[in-house]
C-alpha positions in Angstrom: 119.0 -141.4 152.7 120.7 -143.5 155.3 119.3 -146.1 157.6 119.8 -146.2 161.4 123.0 -148.1 161.1 124.5 -145.4 158.8 124.5 -147.6 155.7 123.0 -146.6 152.4 119.4 -147.6 152.1 119.2 -147.5 148.3 115.7 -147.0 147.1 114.1 -148.3 150.3 110.9 -146.3 151.3 110.8 -145.6 155.0 107.5 -145.4 156.8 108.9 -142.5 158.9 112.2 -140.8 159.6 113.1 -140.1 163.3 115.3 -137.1 164.1 117.6 -137.3 167.1 120.8 -136.0 168.6 123.8 -138.3 168.2 124.8 -139.0 171.8 124.7 -142.6 172.9 121.7 -141.8 175.2 119.9 -139.9 172.5 120.4 -142.8 170.1 119.3 -145.3 172.7 116.1 -143.3 173.1 115.6 -143.1 169.3 116.0 -146.8 168.9 113.5 -147.4 171.7 111.0 -145.3 169.8 111.9 -147.1 166.6 111.4 -150.5 168.3 108.1 -149.6 169.9 106.7 -148.2 166.6 107.9 -151.3 164.7 106.2 -153.7 167.2 103.0 -151.6 167.4 102.6 -151.6 163.6 104.1 -155.1 163.0 106.8 -153.9 160.7 110.6 -154.3 160.6 112.5 -151.7 162.6 114.6 -151.0 159.5 111.4 -149.5 157.9 111.8 -146.6 160.2 114.9 -144.5 159.6 116.9 -142.7 162.2 118.7 -139.4 161.2 121.3 -137.9 163.5 121.2 -134.1 163.8 123.9 -132.1 165.6 122.5 -129.5 167.9 123.8 -126.3 169.4 123.8 -127.9 172.8 126.1 -130.7 171.6 128.5 -128.1 170.2 128.8 -126.1 173.4 131.1 -127.9 175.8 133.0 -125.1 177.6 130.2 -123.5 179.7 126.9 -124.1 181.3 123.9 -124.1 178.9 122.3 -121.4 181.0 125.0 -119.1 179.9 124.4 -119.9 176.2 120.7 -119.4 175.9 119.2 -122.1 178.1 116.5 -124.5 177.0 116.1 -125.2 173.3 119.8 -125.7 172.6 119.2 -129.5 172.3 116.1 -129.2 170.2 116.4 -126.2 167.9 118.1 -127.8 164.9 116.0 -130.9 165.2 112.8 -128.8 165.1 114.1 -127.0 162.1 114.6 -130.3 160.3 111.0 -131.3 161.3 109.5 -128.1 160.1 111.4 -128.4 156.8 110.1 -131.9 156.3 113.6 -133.5 156.4 112.3 -135.7 159.3 108.8 -136.9 160.3 109.2 -137.0 164.1 111.7 -135.8 166.6 112.7 -137.8 169.7 113.7 -135.7 172.7 114.5 -136.1 176.4 111.4 -134.3 177.8 113.4 -132.2 180.2 115.3 -130.6 177.2 112.1 -129.5 175.4 111.2 -125.8 175.8 107.7 -125.1 177.2 106.8 -123.2 174.1 107.0 -125.0 170.8 106.7 -123.6 167.2 103.0 -123.2 166.3 103.3 -125.9 163.7 104.5 -128.7 166.0 103.3 -130.4 169.2 104.3 -133.2 171.6 102.2 -135.9 170.0 103.3 -138.8 172.4 105.3 -139.7 175.5 106.8 -143.1 176.1 106.2 -144.8 179.5 108.3 -142.9 182.0 111.5 -144.4 183.3 112.6 -143.7 186.9 112.8 -139.9 187.3 115.2 -139.8 190.2 118.7 -138.4 190.3 121.8 -140.4 191.4 124.9 -139.4 193.2 128.1 -140.9 191.8 131.5 -140.9 193.5 134.4 -143.1 194.3 135.2 -141.0 197.3 132.0 -141.2 199.4 129.0 -143.4 199.6 126.5 -140.5 199.7 126.3 -136.8 199.1 126.2 -136.3 202.9 129.4 -138.2 203.4 131.5 -136.1 201.0 134.2 -134.3 202.9 133.9 -130.5 203.3 135.4 -128.6 200.4 134.9 -131.5 197.9 133.9 -130.7 194.4 130.7 -131.8 192.7 130.7 -131.5 188.9 127.4 -130.7 187.1 126.1 -128.5 184.3 122.7 -128.3 185.9 121.7 -125.2 187.8 119.0 -127.2 189.6 121.5 -129.8 190.8 124.0 -127.2 191.8 121.4 -125.3 193.9 120.1 -128.5 195.5 123.6 -129.7 196.3 124.4 -126.4 198.0 121.1 -126.4 199.8 122.0 -129.7 201.4 125.8 -129.2 201.6 126.7 -125.5 201.5 130.3 -126.5 202.4 130.8 -128.2 199.0 132.1 -126.6 195.8 130.3 -127.0 192.5 132.0 -126.8 189.1 130.7 -127.0 185.6 131.0 -130.5 184.1 129.5 -130.8 180.5 129.3 -133.7 178.1 127.2 -136.8 177.6 126.8 -139.4 180.3 130.0 -141.4 179.3 132.0 -138.2 179.0 131.0 -137.0 182.5 131.8 -140.5 184.0 135.2 -140.3 182.3 135.9 -136.8 183.6 134.9 -138.0 187.1 137.2 -141.0 186.9 140.0 -138.7 185.7 139.6 -136.6 188.9 138.0 -133.5 187.4 135.6 -133.6 190.3 135.0 -135.7 193.4 131.4 -136.5 192.6 128.7 -135.9 190.0 124.9 -136.2 189.7 123.1 -137.8 186.8 119.6 -139.0 185.9 118.9 -142.6 186.8 116.8 -143.0 183.7 119.7 -142.2 181.4 122.0 -144.7 183.2 119.3 -147.4 182.9 118.8 -146.8 179.2 122.6 -147.1 178.7 122.9 -150.2 180.9 125.1 -148.2 183.3 122.8 -148.3 186.4 125.6 -150.0 188.3 127.6 -146.7 188.2 125.1 -145.1 190.7 126.6 -144.8 194.2 123.4 -143.4 195.8 119.9 -143.0 194.4 118.4 -139.7 195.7 114.8 -139.8 196.7 112.3 -137.4 195.0 111.5 -135.9 198.3 115.1 -134.9 199.0 116.2 -134.1 195.5 113.3 -133.0 193.3 113.9 -134.0 189.6 113.8 -131.6 186.6 110.5 -131.2 184.9 110.1 -134.1 182.4 113.1 -136.1 183.8 112.9 -139.7 182.8 110.4 -139.2 180.0 110.9 -139.5 176.2 108.9 -137.1 174.1 107.9 -137.3 170.5 107.4 -134.1 168.6 105.7 -134.0 165.2 104.0 -131.6 162.9 100.4 -130.8 163.9 99.0 -131.2 160.4 100.7 -134.5 159.7 97.7 -136.8 160.4 99.5 -139.9 159.2 102.5 -139.5 161.5 100.4 -138.4 164.4 98.3 -141.5 164.1 101.5 -143.5 163.7 103.0 -142.4 166.9 99.8 -142.3 168.9 100.0 -146.1 169.0 102.9 -146.0 171.4 101.9 -143.0 173.6 101.5 -143.6 177.3 98.5 -141.8 178.9 99.9 -141.7 182.4 103.2 -140.1 181.2 101.2 -137.6 179.2 99.2 -136.6 182.2 102.3 -136.2 184.4 104.2 -134.2 181.8 101.1 -132.0 181.2 101.1 -131.0 184.8 104.9 -130.5 185.0 105.1 -128.5 181.8 102.1 -126.3 182.8 104.0 -125.5 186.0 107.2 -124.7 184.1 105.4 -122.5 181.5 104.3 -120.1 184.2 107.7 -119.8 185.7 111.0 -119.1 184.0 110.8 -121.9 181.5 114.5 -121.7 180.6 117.6 -123.0 182.2 118.3 -119.8 184.1 116.3 -120.3 187.2 116.7 -123.6 189.1 113.3 -125.3 189.0 112.2 -128.8 190.0 108.9 -130.4 189.3 107.5 -133.9 189.5 104.0 -135.3 189.1 103.0 -138.8 190.2 99.9 -140.4 188.7 97.8 -142.9 190.8 94.7 -143.9 189.1 92.5 -140.9 188.6 94.5 -138.8 191.0 97.8 -136.9 190.6 100.3 -135.7 193.2 102.4 -132.8 192.2 105.5 -131.3 193.9 107.3 -128.2 192.6 110.0 -125.8 193.8 112.1 -122.8 192.7 115.5 -122.3 194.4 118.3 -119.8 194.2 121.5 -121.0 192.5 123.4 -120.8 195.9 120.7 -123.0 197.5 119.9 -120.4 200.2 116.4 -119.3 199.1 113.8 -121.9 198.3 110.1 -122.0 197.7 108.2 -125.3 197.4 104.7 -126.5 197.2 102.6 -129.6 196.6 99.2 -130.2 195.0 96.8 -133.1 194.7 93.8 -133.5 192.4 92.1 -135.1 189.5 94.2 -136.1 186.5 91.7 -134.3 184.4 92.9 -131.1 186.0 96.6 -131.6 185.3 97.1 -128.3 183.5 95.3 -126.3 186.1 97.1 -128.0 189.0 100.6 -127.3 187.5 99.6 -123.7 186.7 98.2 -123.1 190.2 101.3 -124.4 191.8 103.4 -122.1 189.7 101.3 -119.0 190.5 101.7 -119.7 194.2 105.5 -119.9 194.0 105.7 -116.8 191.8 103.6 -114.8 194.3 105.6 -116.1 197.3 109.0 -115.5 195.8 108.1 -112.2 194.1 109.3 -111.0 190.7 112.6 -109.8 192.2 113.6 -113.5 192.7 113.3 -114.2 189.0 115.1 -111.0 188.1 118.0 -111.7 190.4 118.4 -115.4 189.6 117.5 -115.5 185.9 120.1 -113.2 184.6 117.5 -110.7 183.5 
């Protein structure tokens, strides 16, 4: 067994082992969970191990994930380790987690949500609107591609894969004129100053789960479930419940551009959702308000409306089915 710094731990008994991807952002998120758990239970962080697991999504760098199987590529191998008992809990970016999990696991906690907005990054323009016609925006996200083309159909969009630092390097090397990233990731990496423009939720609806860290554990592991419950955030759980309910009734993969965001204010929630064609030309959007106790129903109702308005042909055309 190795500790979070990669050094041999000898005979040290860990209270729990966290499974995570190995990117700088994934490790920052895992260390945040480790630190919160240590503080909540008054133990040394070193008592909670971090195990890096390489995923299919990390291995695929030459094409958009939507072409390689969509959602689950960043979680599959980690879930396998969880089910096999090699780790006790998995730490994920919520937007990477498929809507349908193995029967034996569940999302047992969410950390307080970081800023869910997207940011525009470019050395050639101060905003997306100010990019010159024909400029290239690099992104691997179908949602971001579609929303860029909705606002600026005169731009080109190219596939840009890699972790945050890799995409920033590719941008600096001229692979594209601009890119879009999640503000939450930049903040967790101390790179917030790289943002050229922060895009509002109203003009650029985030991905479902964006900005939230999810903890997955085995349903029958009462000790670990109680262990992680101590750091769960109720407001984030309500928001993600509505968003994931919305996604579950739609495509649920990476093949249809989908945006969804829930804001919690006291006992009320405010939900916005949309589906959009990859070229940005066809869009269906809706909003809902209601009680936080009805989060699942509100997300599902919004999805049913969009599915009915768009028609099944929309999903057939734009999901690769």
